[in-house]
C-alpha positions in Angstrom: 0.0 0.0 0.0 1.5 3.3 -1.1 1.7 6.2 1.3 -0.7 9.0 0.6 0.6 12.5 1.0 -1.4 14.4 3.5 -1.5 18.2 3.7 -2.1 18.9 7.4 -4.4 21.9 7.8 -2.8 24.9 9.6 -4.7 26.9 12.1 -3.6 30.2 10.5 -4.9 29.2 7.1 -8.3 28.2 8.6 -8.5 31.4 10.5 -7.8 33.4 7.4 -10.8 31.7 5.8 -13.0 32.4 8.9 -13.1 28.6 9.7 -12.7 27.0 13.1 -11.7 23.3 13.5 -13.5 20.9 15.7 -10.3 20.1 17.5 -6.7 21.4 17.6 -4.1 18.7 17.4 -1.3 19.7 19.8 1.8 18.0 18.3 4.3 18.6 21.1 8.0 18.9 20.9 8.6 15.1 20.6 5.9 14.7 18.0 7.5 17.5 16.0 11.3 16.9 16.4 11.9 13.3 17.7 12.4 11.0 14.7 10.8 8.0 16.4 7.8 9.9 17.7 7.2 11.7 14.4 5.9 8.3 13.3 3.3 8.5 16.0 2.3 12.0 14.8 1.9 10.7 11.3 -0.1 7.7 12.4 -2.5 9.8 14.5 -3.0 12.3 11.6 -3.8 9.5 9.2 -6.4 8.3 11.7 -7.9 11.8 11.9 -8.0 12.1 8.1 -9.4 8.6 7.7 -12.4 9.2 10.0 -13.0 12.7 8.7 -12.2 14.8 11.9 -12.1 18.5 11.3 -8.7 19.4 12.8 -5.8 21.7 12.5 -2.3 22.2 14.0 -0.5 25.4 15.0 2.7 24.5 13.1 5.4 27.0 13.8 3.2 28.9 16.2 3.2 26.0 18.6 5.9 26.3 21.3 6.9 24.0 24.2 4.2 23.9 26.9 6.8 24.6 29.5 6.4 21.3 31.3 10.2 20.5 31.3 11.0 23.9 32.7 8.4 23.6 35.4 9.5 20.1 36.5 13.1 21.3 36.6 12.0 24.2 38.9 12.2 27.1 36.5 8.7 28.6 37.2 9.6 31.9 35.4 10.5 30.1 32.1 7.4 28.0 32.4 5.1 31.0 32.8 6.8 32.7 29.8 6.3 29.6 27.6 2.7 29.0 28.9 1.6 32.6 28.3 2.9 32.6 24.8 0.9 29.5 24.0 -2.2 30.7 25.8 -2.1 34.0 23.9 -1.9 32.0 20.6 -4.7 29.6 21.5 -7.0 32.3 22.9 -6.3 34.4 19.8 -7.7 31.6 17.6 -10.6 30.9 20.0 -9.6 27.3 20.5 -11.9 25.3 22.7 -10.8 21.7 22.3 -7.3 20.3 22.2 -6.1 16.8 21.6 -2.5 15.6 22.1 -0.5 12.4 22.1 1.8 13.6 24.9 0.7 13.1 28.5 3.1 15.8 29.6 1.5 18.3 27.3 -1.9 17.0 28.2 -1.3 17.4 31.9 0.2 20.9 31.6 -2.5 22.4 29.3 -5.3 20.7 31.2 -4.3 21.4 34.8 -1.8 24.2 34.8 -2.9 26.6 32.0 -6.3 27.5 33.5 -4.6 29.4 36.3 -2.9 31.6 33.7 -6.0 32.2 31.6 -6.0 29.1 29.3 -9.2 27.1 29.7 -9.8 24.4 27.2 -11.3 20.9 26.8 -8.1 18.8 26.7 -8.2 15.2 25.6 -5.3 12.7 25.4 -5.2 10.7 22.2 -6.0 7.5 24.0 -9.3 8.8 25.1 -9.9 10.3 21.7 -9.2 7.0 20.0 -11.5 5.3 22.4 -14.3 7.7 21.5 -13.8 7.0 17.8 -14.0 3.3 18.5 -17.1 3.7 20.5 -18.7 5.7 17.7 -17.9 3.0 15.2 -15.5 5.2 13.2 -12.5 3.0 14.0 -12.9 -0.7 13.7 -9.3 -1.9 13.5 -10.1 -3.9 10.4 -8.6 -4.1 7.0 -4.9 -3.9 8.0 -2.4 -5.8 10.1 -3.9 -8.5 12.3 -2.7 -8.7 16.0 -4.8 -11.7 16.8 -2.7 -14.1 19.0 0.1 -11.6 19.6 1.0 -10.6 23.1 0.7 -7.0 24.2 1.4 -5.4 27.5 0.6 -1.8 28.3 2.9 0.5 30.2 1.1 3.2 32.1 2.4 6.7 31.7 2.6 8.5 35.1 1.2 11.7 33.8 -1.7 9.9 32.1 -2.4 7.5 34.9 -1.6 8.6 38.4 -1.7 12.3 37.6 -5.0 12.2 35.6 -6.6 8.9 36.5 -6.8 7.7 32.8 -6.3 3.9 32.9 -9.1 2.3 31.0 -9.0 4.3 27.7 -5.7 2.9 26.5 -6.8 -0.6 27.4 -10.1 -0.2 25.6 -8.2 0.9 22.5 -5.9 -2.2 22.7 -8.9 -4.5 23.3 -10.2 -3.8 19.8 -7.0 -5.3 18.3 -8.1 -8.8 19.5 -4.6 -9.5 20.8 -3.6 -11.3 24.0 -3.4 -8.4 26.5 -1.2 -9.1 29.5 -1.0 -6.9 32.6 2.3 -6.2 34.4 2.1 -6.6 38.2 3.0 -3.0 38.6 0.3 -1.4 36.6 -2.4 1.3 36.8 -2.3 3.0 40.3 0.7 0.8 41.2 2.5 1.4 37.9 6.3 1.9 37.7 7.6 5.1 36.1 9.6 4.6 32.9 12.4 6.7 34.5 11.9 9.9 32.5 9.2 11.8 34.5 9.8 14.9 36.6 12.4 16.3 34.1 14.5 13.1 34.5 14.4 12.8 30.7 16.9 15.6 30.4 19.6 14.4 32.8 21.7 11.3 33.5 20.3 9.0 36.2 21.7 9.1 39.7 24.1 6.3 40.7 22.4 3.1 41.7 22.1 -0.6 41.1 20.0 -0.3 38.0 18.4 2.3 35.7 14.6 2.5 36.2 13.8 2.0 32.5 15.8 -1.3 32.5 13.9 -2.5 35.6 10.6 -1.6 33.9 11.7 -3.2 30.6 12.6 -6.4 32.4 9.2 -6.6 34.0 7.5 -6.0 30.6 9.6 -8.7 28.9 9.1 -11.2 31.7 5.3 -10.5 31.5 5.3 -11.2 27.8 7.5 -14.3 28.2 5.4 -15.7 31.2 8.7 -15.8 33.2 7.5 -16.2 36.8 11.0 -16.4 38.2 12.1 -13.1 36.8 8.9 -11.5 38.0 9.4 -12.7 41.5 12.9 -11.3 41.5 11.5 -8.0 40.3 9.0 -8.1 43.2 6.2 -8.6 40.7 3.7 -11.5 40.7 3.6 -14.7 38.8 2.2 -14.2 35.4 -1.1 -15.9 34.6 0.1 -16.4 31.0 1.8 -19.7 30.0 5.5 -19.7 29.8 6.9 -19.8 26.3 9.4 -22.5 25.1 13.0 -21.5 25.7 14.4 -19.5 22.8 11.0 -19.2 21.1 10.0 -16.1 19.1 6.4 -15.3 20.0 5.4 -13.7 16.8 6.5 -10.1 17.5 5.2 -9.2 21.0 4.5 -5.6 21.8 5.1 -3.2 24.6 2.4 -0.5 24.1 2.9 3.0 25.3 1.0 6.3 25.1 3.8 8.8 25.8 6.9 10.0 23.9 9.1 9.8 27.0 7.9 6.3 27.8 8.5 5.3 24.2 12.2 6.4 24.4 12.8 4.8 27.8 11.1 1.5 27.1 12.7 1.1 23.7 16.1 1.8 25.3 15.3 -0.8 27.9 14.4 -3.4 25.3 17.7 -2.6 23.5 19.6 -3.0 26.8 18.2 -6.6 27.0 19.0 -7.2 23.3 15.4 -8.1 22.6 14.6 -5.8 19.6 14.3 -8.7 17.3 11.2 -10.2 18.9 9.7 -7.4 21.0 8.7 -4.0 19.7 7.6 -0.8 21.4 4.6 1.0 19.7 2.3 3.8 20.5 -1.5 3.2 20.6 -1.9 5.4 17.5 0.6 3.3 15.5 -1.1 0.1 16.4 -4.6 1.4 15.5 -3.3 2.9 12.2 -1.6 -0.4 11.3 -4.8 -2.4 12.2 -6.9 0.0 10.0 -4.5 -0.4 7.1 -3.3 3.2 7.2 0.3 3.3 6.2 1.9 6.0 8.4 
């Protein structure tokens, strides 16, 4: 299937024509500049185009939300960045924002209102769930995930910070795959190691990097390796153990955050398991199942 060129609508162009989109897609720094997460941006855009959502992006008018600055303790820089974005959003009369980054989601939803930026903010996992519930996304016509093992890693800023646990799992359920839960999940989930501005610095000295610990738990869950899970203070997996050395058809660690994507992928590389375990965002999985070549 050939890739179809998509001309993403710009907010400035719509405003010049006196039009207002149903939703503004907030791309985020990772979605715009990180080579790996650009694929997530493309996948989500193709889904929006496929179902006919009236959307737009800010393009060059979008700036960092200020989340990294705030987490690192630079409140002055955060407020500067936030006010710049709020001025832009309010100038266009934006009411509804969707983003694939939990950090952007949390900042715009919970911290912009105090500075005059009040919007309906939706994470793309919830938005995808809505499209599925409305019958606009069926996960048919593309790649089949039936029989493949998938485990979902909860983003801290999506889960514990905003209590969104079921939407990502509802999205994954439509794939008809074998969904396996890690012991440390939902409210008891383990951070990928990049939250709280940790993404931008080297880890403190210790016995093991957090992302390696989390990747080991995810891999052991997919493998049904009870011994490794016990050593990680997890629980015995309810899934059957796989034969030694077997390749289980391309198992997946699903994520819904650019920081988690980087950290989990690095953890899988650390364990030298890239050949049989891949890390994908929810949007990539749905786009693939829908037959949308991102």
